[in-house]
C-alpha positions as CSV (number, residue, x, y, z in Angstrom):
1,M,0.0,0.0,0.0
2,N,1.1,3.6,-0.6
3,V,1.3,5.0,2.9
4,R,2.2,8.5,1.8
5,T,-1.1,8.9,0.0
6,Q,-2.9,7.9,3.2
7,L,-0.9,10.2,5.5
8,P,-3.4,13.2,5.6
9,I,-6.2,10.8,6.5
10,L,-4.0,9.0,9.1
11,R,-3.1,12.3,10.7
12,D,-6.7,13.4,10.8
13,R,-7.8,10.1,12.3
14,F,-5.0,9.5,14.8
15,G,-3.7,13.0,15.5
16,Q,-1.0,15.1,14.0
17,P,2.4,13.6,14.9
18,Y,5.8,15.2,15.5
19,H,7.5,15.0,12.1
20,I,11.3,15.0,12.3
21,W,13.9,14.8,9.5
22,M,17.2,13.0,9.9
23,S,20.2,11.9,7.9
24,Q,22.3,8.8,8.5
25,E,25.2,7.2,6.7
26,F,24.8,3.4,6.1
27,D,27.6,1.0,5.4
28,E,27.4,-1.7,2.7
29,K,26.0,-4.2,5.1
30,G,23.1,-1.9,6.1
31,W,22.6,-0.6,2.6
32,R,21.9,-4.0,0.9
33,P,18.7,-4.8,2.9
34,V,17.5,-1.2,2.3
35,Q,17.8,-1.7,-1.5
36,A,16.1,-5.1,-1.2
37,C,13.1,-3.3,0.4
38,L,13.1,-0.6,-2.2
39,S,13.0,-3.3,-4.9
40,R,9.7,-4.4,-3.3
41,R,8.4,-0.8,-3.2
42,L,8.8,-0.8,0.5
43,A,10.3,2.4,2.0
44,H,9.0,2.5,5.5
45,D,8.7,0.7,8.9
46,V,6.2,0.9,11.7
47,T,6.9,1.0,15.4
48,I,4.1,0.3,17.9
49,L,4.1,1.2,21.5
50,V,1.4,-0.6,23.6
51,R,0.7,1.4,26.7
52,E,0.2,-0.1,30.1
53,G,-0.6,3.0,32.1
54,K,2.2,5.4,32.4
55,E,4.7,3.0,33.9
56,R,5.7,0.9,30.9
57,V,5.1,0.2,27.2
58,A,5.5,-2.9,25.0
59,L,8.0,-2.4,22.2
60,L,8.4,-4.5,19.1
61,S,12.2,-4.7,19.1
62,R,13.5,-5.3,15.5
63,H,17.0,-4.2,15.8
64,T,18.4,-7.5,14.5
65,H,16.3,-7.3,11.4
66,P,16.7,-5.3,8.2
67,P,14.3,-2.4,7.5
68,G,10.8,-3.5,6.5
69,H,11.2,-7.0,7.9
70,L,8.0,-9.0,8.2
71,S,7.6,-12.5,9.6
72,Q,6.3,-15.3,7.5
73,A,3.0,-15.1,9.4
74,A,2.6,-11.4,8.6
75,Q,3.7,-11.9,5.0
76,A,0.9,-14.5,4.6
77,L,-1.8,-12.0,5.5
78,P,-4.2,-10.8,2.8
79,H,-3.6,-7.2,1.5
80,Q,-5.4,-4.5,3.5
81,A,-6.2,-1.2,1.7
82,D,-6.5,0.6,5.0
83,F,-3.0,1.1,6.5
84,A,-4.2,1.0,10.2
85,T,-6.1,-2.2,9.7
86,G,-3.1,-3.8,8.0
87,V,-0.7,-2.8,10.8
88,E,-3.1,-4.2,13.5
89,A,-3.4,-7.5,11.6
90,E,0.4,-7.7,11.2
91,I,0.9,-7.2,15.0
92,R,-1.7,-9.9,15.7
93,A,0.0,-12.4,13.4
94,E,3.5,-11.7,14.7
95,T,2.9,-11.4,18.5
96,G,-0.6,-12.7,19.3
97,L,-1.5,-9.2,20.6
98,Q,-4.9,-7.8,19.6
99,V,-4.0,-4.1,19.5
100,K,-5.9,-1.0,18.4
101,L,-4.0,2.0,17.1
102,E,-4.7,5.0,19.3
103,K,-2.4,7.9,18.4
104,F,0.0,8.8,15.6
105,L,2.9,9.8,17.9
106,A,5.8,10.6,15.5
107,Q,7.0,10.3,12.0
108,V,10.7,10.3,11.2
109,T,11.8,10.8,7.6
110,L,15.4,9.6,7.2
111,D,17.7,10.4,4.4
112,I,19.8,7.2,4.1
113,R,23.2,7.9,2.6
114,H,25.6,5.4,1.2
115,G,28.6,7.0,-0.6
116,E,27.0,9.1,-3.3
117,D,23.7,7.3,-3.1
118,L,20.7,8.8,-1.2
119,T,17.3,7.4,-0.5
120,P,14.4,8.5,1.8
121,W,12.9,6.2,4.4
122,D,10.0,6.8,6.8
123,S,9.4,5.5,10.3
124,Y,5.8,5.7,11.6
125,V,5.3,5.5,15.3
126,F,1.9,4.8,16.9
127,T,0.7,4.2,20.4
128,A,-1.8,1.4,20.8
129,S,-4.1,-0.2,23.4
130,C,-4.5,-3.9,24.1
131,H,-7.6,-4.9,26.1
132,E,-6.9,-8.7,26.2
133,S,-4.1,-11.0,27.3
134,P,-1.8,-12.2,24.6
135,T,-3.2,-15.5,23.2
136,K,0.0,-16.7,21.7
137,I,3.2,-14.9,21.5
138,V,4.7,-15.9,18.2
139,Q,8.0,-14.1,18.6
140,T,8.9,-13.7,22.2
141,K,12.3,-12.2,21.5
142,E,10.6,-9.4,19.5
143,L,8.4,-8.2,22.4
144,M,9.9,-6.1,25.2
145,W,8.2,-4.4,28.1
146,V,10.1,-1.3,29.1
147,A,9.7,1.7,31.3
148,P,10.1,5.0,29.5
149,T,13.3,5.6,31.5
150,Q,14.8,2.4,30.1
151,M,14.3,3.7,26.5
152,E,17.2,6.1,27.1
153,M,19.6,3.2,27.9
154,I,18.4,1.4,24.8
155,A,19.0,4.4,22.7
156,E,22.5,4.9,24.1
157,K,23.5,1.3,23.4
158,L,22.2,1.5,19.8
159,M,24.0,4.8,19.1
160,A,27.2,3.3,20.4
161,S,27.2,0.9,17.4
162,D,29.2,1.4,14.3
163,Q,26.3,0.3,12.1
164,G,24.3,3.2,10.6
165,G,21.0,1.3,10.9
166,L,21.4,0.7,14.6
167,V,22.5,4.3,15.2
168,Y,19.4,5.5,13.5
169,R,17.2,3.2,15.6
170,G,18.9,4.8,18.7
171,R,18.1,8.3,17.4
172,L,14.5,7.2,16.6
173,T,14.1,5.8,20.1
174,N,15.2,9.1,21.6
175,S,12.6,10.9,19.4
176,I,9.9,8.4,20.6
177,R,10.9,9.1,24.2
178,W,10.5,12.8,23.7
179,A,7.1,12.4,22.0
180,L,5.9,10.1,24.8
181,E,6.8,12.6,27.4
182,H,5.7,15.8,25.6
183,D,2.2,15.7,24.3
184,L,1.7,17.7,21.0
185,H,-1.6,19.5,20.5
186,L,-2.6,21.5,17.4
187,R,-5.7,23.7,17.2
188,E,-7.1,26.8,15.6
189,A,-5.9,30.0,17.2
190,T,-8.3,32.2,19.3
191,P,-7.9,35.9,20.0
192,K,-6.2,35.0,23.2
193,D,-3.3,33.5,21.1
194,Y,-2.8,36.6,18.9
195,P,-0.3,38.4,21.2
196,L,1.9,35.2,21.3
197,I,1.6,34.8,17.5
198,E,2.8,38.4,17.0
199,V,5.7,37.8,19.4
200,T,6.9,34.6,17.5
201,L,6.5,36.3,14.1
202,R,8.5,39.4,15.3
203,R,11.2,37.1,16.7
204,S,11.5,35.3,13.4
205,R,11.5,38.6,11.5
206,L,8.3,37.7,9.7
207,E,5.6,40.2,8.5
208,P,2.9,41.1,11.1
209,P,-0.3,39.2,10.7
210,D,-3.7,40.5,9.6
211,F,-6.0,38.4,11.8
212,E,-9.1,39.7,10.1
213,K,-8.0,38.3,6.7
214,S,-6.3,35.0,7.7
215,V,-6.8,31.9,9.9
216,W,-4.1,30.7,12.2
217,W,-3.2,27.4,13.9
218,V,-1.1,27.0,17.0
219,A,1.0,24.2,18.5
220,E,1.0,23.5,22.2
221,I,3.3,21.1,24.1
222,E,2.2,20.2,27.5
223,G,0.0,23.3,27.5
224,F,2.9,25.7,26.5
225,F,2.7,27.7,23.3
226,A,5.1,26.2,20.8
227,G,4.5,27.8,17.4
228,N,2.1,28.9,14.8
229,V,1.3,28.9,11.1
230,G,-1.3,30.9,9.1
231,L,-3.3,30.7,5.9
232,T,-4.4,33.8,3.9
233,P,-6.9,33.5,1.1
234,H,-6.4,35.8,-1.9
235,Q,-8.4,36.3,-5.0
236,D,-6.1,34.1,-7.1
237,C,-4.5,31.6,-4.5
238,L,-4.1,30.5,-0.9
239,E,-1.0,31.6,0.9
240,L,0.7,29.5,3.6
241,T,2.4,32.1,5.9
242,G,3.9,32.9,9.3
243,L,5.4,29.5,10.2
244,S,7.3,30.1,13.4
245,V,8.4,27.8,16.3
246,D,9.5,28.9,19.8
247,P,13.3,28.4,20.1
248,I,12.8,26.1,23.0
249,F,11.0,23.6,20.8
250,R,12.9,23.9,17.5
251,G,14.4,20.7,16.0
252,R,11.6,18.5,17.5
253,G,9.4,18.3,14.4
254,V,6.9,21.0,15.5
255,G,7.3,23.1,12.4
256,N,6.7,20.2,10.0
257,A,3.7,19.2,12.1
258,L,2.2,22.7,11.8
259,V,2.7,22.8,8.0
260,E,1.1,19.4,7.5
261,F,-1.8,20.2,9.8
262,A,-2.5,23.4,7.9
263,M,-2.2,21.6,4.6
264,S,-4.7,18.9,5.7
265,R,-7.3,21.6,6.3
266,V,-6.9,22.6,2.7
267,I,-6.5,19.1,1.1
268,L,-9.1,17.0,2.9
269,P,-12.5,17.7,1.4
270,D,-14.5,17.9,4.7
271,K,-11.8,20.1,6.4
272,R,-11.7,22.3,3.3
273,R,-15.5,22.8,3.4
274,Q,-15.3,23.7,7.1
275,L,-12.5,26.1,6.5
276,S,-14.4,27.8,3.6
277,E,-17.4,28.2,5.9
278,R,-15.2,29.5,8.7
279,M,-13.7,32.2,6.4
280,G,-17.1,32.9,4.7
281,R,-15.7,32.6,1.1
282,P,-14.9,29.9,-1.4
283,L,-11.2,28.9,-1.4
284,Q,-8.9,29.0,-4.4
285,D,-7.3,25.7,-5.5
286,Q,-3.7,27.0,-5.7
287,L,-1.6,26.8,-2.5
288,W,1.6,29.0,-2.5
289,L,4.1,30.3,-0.1
290,I,7.0,32.9,-0.3
291,T,10.1,31.9,1.8
292,D,13.8,32.4,2.3
293,L,14.1,28.8,3.4
294,P,12.8,26.8,0.5
295,G,14.6,23.6,1.5
296,Y,12.5,23.4,4.6
297,F,9.2,23.1,2.7
298,M,10.3,20.7,-0.1
299,P,9.8,17.6,2.0
300,A,6.1,18.7,2.5
301,G,5.6,18.6,-1.3
302,F,6.2,22.2,-2.2
303,V,8.2,22.9,-5.3
304,L,10.1,26.0,-6.5
305,S,8.4,28.1,-9.1
306,K,9.4,30.8,-11.5
307,N,8.6,34.4,-10.7
308,Q,6.5,34.8,-13.8
309,D,4.2,32.0,-12.6
310,V,3.6,33.5,-9.2
311,P,0.0,34.7,-8.7
312,A,-0.4,38.5,-9.0
313,S,-1.4,38.9,-5.3
314,L,2.0,37.5,-4.1
315,R,4.3,39.1,-6.6
316,P,5.1,42.1,-4.4
317,K,6.5,39.7,-1.8
318,T,9.0,38.1,-4.1
319,S,12.6,39.2,-4.2
320,E,16.1,37.8,-4.7
321,L,16.1,36.6,-1.2
322,K,12.5,35.2,-1.2
323,A,11.7,32.1,-3.2
324,P,8.1,31.4,-4.5
325,M,6.9,27.8,-3.9
326,R,3.7,26.1,-4.8
327,F,2.0,22.9,-3.9
328,P,1.6,21.0,-7.2
329,R,-1.3,18.8,-6.3
330,P,-4.8,20.3,-6.7
331,T,-5.8,21.3,-3.2
332,A,-9.5,20.6,-3.8
333,A,-8.8,16.9,-4.6
């Protein structure tokens, strides 16, 4: 299944995850199984954390396996068009645990480097519940119950390895630990948020907002204001604007989460209708942004555009230091 096409729906269904970008060098030993997965059109893995209160979680430990490994029992399952249903069935086949996905905790997009070669890989992390005792643990070595504090020790051991794949798993484990301990919440801004939005924009040297003509979303981490992003409708396009993250929370995937959350409000038909009603006007199909950091937005699907193609309403904002970018997919799809 193509997970990337389901991501907006998964985020809407299970919550917007932290989205972190990493890069890691792999040696020949680690590179070969990655290429084997890519030959099968597989470029992702899934990590499930089954909660038991706040004291411990069950981890599927796959550190001895190549990326994308599935047991024979999981490989024998019929294809599931729905990603979440497929994951739950695979866990059942491999461990005997009847789990239900609860929250999309984190997404890590990894640039795997091997010499001059480069390929992207995605790790999707979900929390899950299990309301019954395991009926038959198929792979006991794969299942570990750990306290959140033990995850730090696991990460340290993995990162001490000289194998790029294990180092990445250690870095991923640290990201999971952060996400477990710091709940991310995204919502539409209210007038009470406007002063904080203005402060973050001023700190980032971004233009002041016009709250009457735009809609804004904010990120909160454990109740603390963490960042914001806005959307301004014009006569000829929609403009994504004002992305800013509080310095305390930078590098944690909050900015990417805000961009994806805002885009989902434009891309998903139901959310788009709600947004149109909220703003009291029909929304244009073209989604654009003007930025001095184009590389930051490329992973979200934005592409550089020529100045002559920029909608008229945004041309005054372009300059030698500001790059115009558009989202190539029709936003009304």
